[in-house]
N, C-alpha and C positions, 0 to 999 in steps of 0.2 A: 440576426439578433446580436446585440452587443453584450458580451459577457466579460465580467471581471473575475479572474481567478487569483486569489490572494494565497500565497504559500511561502513559508519560511524554508521549506525543503525544495531545492531546485539545483539545476546544474551548477558546478560540476559534481555535486553529490551523486553517488551511485547507490541507489536503494529502491526498494519496491514502491515507496511513496512517490518518488521522483518519476519512475517509469510509468506508474499509473496516471499521474497527472499530465505527463508529457504526451502519452498516447491519447488521453481524453482530449487534450487540446488539439492534437493532430486530427483526430476524427471529427471534432466539432468544425474545424476549419475546412475539412474535406466536404462537409455538409453545408458549407456556405455561411457559417457563423463567424463573427468578428470577435476574437478572443484576445483580451489583454491580460498579461501575467504580471502581477505585482510581486516581486521576489527580491532576494538579496543580490541577484545578478547585477553587475556594474554599479553597485552601491558600496559605500564605505561599511566595512564589517569588522567584527572582532571574533576570534575563535571561541567556540563554546567550551567552557571549562570541562576537562576530562575527555573531550571529543573535538579536537581541533579541526577535523574535516567538516564539521558543521559550522557555518558562518552565521553570526547574529548581526542583524542590520542595526547600524547606528542611526539615531534620529528617525525611528520608524513612524512617529506621529506625523512628522513633516512629509515623509514619503507617502503615507496613506492619504493625507489631506490633499497634496498636490494631485495625486492620481484620481481620487474620488470627486474632488471639486471641479476638475477640468472637464470631465466627460459624464454625460448622462447615460448610465448603463441600464440595459433592460433587466439584467440579473447580476447579483454579486454573490460569489461563493467563497467563503473563507475556509481554507482547507487545513490549516494548521493552527496550533495554539501558541506559537512563538511571538516574538516582538511585532512583526508585521501583522499577524493575525489579530493580536490584541489591539493594535492601533486601528485596524480597519473596523473591528467590532465597536470600538469607542466612537469612531467618526460616524458610523451608521446609526448608532444609538442617539448621538447628539443631534443628528439631522433627520431622525425618524425614518431612516431608509431600511427596508426589510432585506434580509439576507439569509442564506443557508450556510451550514457548516458541515464538516465531515470529521469522523473520528477514525484516524488511520493507525494510531500507535497507542499501545497501552503504556502511556507515559508514566503513570503512578508506579507501575511495577518496574519500569526501567530505572526511574529515579531511586526507588528503594534499594536497588542493587548497588548504587553508587553512594548513597548518603542515608543516614538514619532518619528519613522523613516518613512519618506514618502514612499508610495508604489512605486513611480516612481524610487526612489533610489534603493530599494530592487530588483525591477524587472530588473533594469539596470545591477546589479551584476549577477542575474540569467541568463540573456541573454549572458553576458560575459562568464559565466562558460559553458553554453551549446553550445555556438557558436563554440567551439573547437571540438565538437563531430561530427562525420560523420552523425549520426542519434541520435535523442532524442526520447525515447519511452515514451508515455503517456498512461493513462489507459482508456480514453474514447474519443469519437469523440467530445463531448462537450468541454473537456479540450483542445483538439487539436485546436478547433476553438478559444477559449479564448486566448490561448498562441499565436496563429497566429496573432490575433489582437494586441498583445503587442510586435510584432516584432520577435518572435521566428521562426526559420526555420528548415527544415529537420525533421519535426515531423511525427511520425508513431505510430499507435495505437497498444498497447500491452494489450490485454484484461485481466481482472482479472479472478480469479478462486476460487473455494471453494473445500475443501476436504470433499466429500460426504461420505467417509468411516467413518469419525469421526462425521461430522455434518449431522445428520439424525434424523427423528422424533422418540421420545421416549414418554412414557406415561407422563401425566401431574403431577405425584405424587412427583416430586423432591422438590417442594415448597408447604408447607402447610400454605398458606396465603389466606386471603379473595380475591375473584375474582371480576372483572377481574384483572389480573396481567399485569402491563405495565412495560416493562423492557428496560434498557439501558445497553449496554456493550461496553467498550472501555476505552480510556485514560480519566482520570478524571483531566481535565485541562481547563483553561478559553477558549481556542480556540474551544472547543467542544460545546459551547453554552448550557451547561447542565443546567444552571439556569432556562432557559425557560421551560424545562421539569419539573424540580423539583418544580417550583412555581405553576404548574397547580393544580387546585382542581379537582381531579379525583376520581371516585368510586374505591373500591377495594384497591390494593396495588401497590406501586411503588418500583422497585428493580433496584439497580445499581451494575453491575459486572465490576471490574477493579480497577486500582490504578492510582496514578499520583500526581502531586504537589498540587492539590486542594482538595485531599481526606479528610484531617483532617478538613479543613474549612467547606466543605459541610456536613460532618458528624455532626458537631456541629450545623450548621445552619438548618438542616432538620432532626430532631430526629425521625420523623414518616416514613422516607424513610429507606428501608432495603439495607445497603451497605454490599456487600458480599466479597469485595476485589478481588484479582486475583484468577481465577480458570482456569483449563487447561483440555485438552483432553476430555475424555468421560464424566467426571463430568461437564465440561462446557457445553457440548452438551445437557446433561440431564437437566441442569438448563435453557438453552435457550428454550428447548422444552416445559418446564413447563409454559412459558409465554403465554399470550393470544394475546399480541401485542408487537412488538419491536419498540421502539421510537428512532429515529435518529434526534436529534435537530441540528446537525452541519450545518453551512452555508459555510464552507470552505474546505471540503474534496474533493480530486480529484476523489475518487471512493466510499469508504466505504465498505471495505471487510466484515465488520460485518453484513452488510445488506444481503449479499449473505449467510453468515453463519446462520443468523436467518431464512431466507427463506428455506434453506436446512433442517432446523429443523421443518419446517411446520408452522412458525410464520409469519404472515403478518406484514408489516413495515409501520409505519406512519412517515412522514418527510415533510420538507419544499420543495417547487418546485424549487430547486437550482441544480447546476452542481453536479454530483455524484449521488444523489438520482434520478434525472431525467433520468439518463442513465440506471438505474436498476429497477425502480419502474414503473409498468404499473398501472396507477391510476384506482382503482376498480378491478384490475385483481390479483395482488399479494401484494397490499398495497394501501396506500392513500397519495396523495400529496395535501397540503393545506397551505395557508398563516396562517391559524388558526390551530396551532398544535393540540389543543384539538379536533377540529372537525375532523382532520385527524385520530386521535386515535379512535374516535367512529366509523368512517366509515371503518377503517381497521379491527375492531373487527368482522365485518360481512363477511369477506372474507374467503372462504374455504381453509384449510391448504394445500390440495392437489395441488392447483393452485401455491402455493409458492414453494413447493417441485419440481414440474414439471419445473418451470422456472429455479431454481438453478441447476438442473441436466444438463443444457446446458453449464455450466461453468466449464469444467474439467481442471485439471492441465496439463494433457497431451496435450490438444489443446493449452493452454496458452503457454506452454513450446515450442511447435512446432513453434508458432509465434515468440517467443523470439529468437530461433535459426535462423530463417529466417532473422531476423533483424540485427543480428550480422555482423560485418565488419572484414575482415581478418586483423590481427594486424601486418602485415608486415610493415616495414618502407616505407614511400611514395616513396623513391628512388628505391624500389624494385617492384613497381607496374607493371613493365613489366612482372613479373612472373605470374601475375593474369589476368584472364578475369575480367575486372572492373565491368561487369554487374553481377558478381556472388554474391550470398549470401550463407552463410554457412549452410549446413544441416549436411554434413559429412565432415571430414578433410582428406586430403592426406598430403603428405609431404609439398608441397608448395601451391597447387591449391585447391580451394574450389569450388565444382560444383554448377551449377544453381539449384534452387528449385522453385517450384511454390509458390506464396504467398497465405497464407490462408486468408479467410475473416476476417476483423478486429473485427467483432462482432459475438458472437455465434449464 
């Protein structure tokens, strides 16, 4: 099956969206599918204002046109709402080609932290973007409910996953620091609400893994915190395993892939009771949810690591990718819909017709 994945978030960016899309492509290719990624990689770009690590593609319409006009894809998935995503949306609309989209980031809330843009205006733009898609994939049932309340339609859950070959329990010796070790991993940026964690008076040590636009400011402001920068692969998993509790202070994430990665390493998670964490954390089972983050941290420290590992094991990339395939829509022009059984969803591709498949459960 020939699949086009359009994304403005791609390597060398390091974040949950890039990891999710990369692992999905990897799994699709393992299953024999032909995946093309239209991204900013190897294209002229400019830095995103206030976030230079994000690169915005120049002449996105030309890039989308050249890619989409050159190849007849069985399915097109537009993963982000940036310049390439908007250009691909436009080309598909002009040419009557059906596509799916996904909602990975609460962009209106992130934008509101950086500029005085009303949430109503940002959500109006997001509804416009996703209204052209046949289906919009979201990561959790909670996110589906929240977006439905804001007028989004045709929402379907595409569950998150974790690479348990990489993220698994190791010994605690990767960090020689006073314990307990409270750790955050992820983008170091204002929207992650990281100040709330760093301002806490906690015993032991506080560790931050990751980079972002606020890293230099936080490093100066919190000299007692251990900032380790970007880490990857087995080294990252060993550092995660060395923590005693993983702290997720964000109030605006759609899922929080790092929550699953920490659990897979046997580390319980402390977070606020908000969308994202509420979909992954069983309070008292694999972590703790509390309006008082410090109290959540102390309660999470008492949770056995094996409970976390067992929970994360249910979120495989194979299962997540199967769901993704089932949600794709044949990318034939709408005028050619007579060629299709309109109830079909793709799991395998023939020349023109995609057979029916049973839908998987939206939650592991």
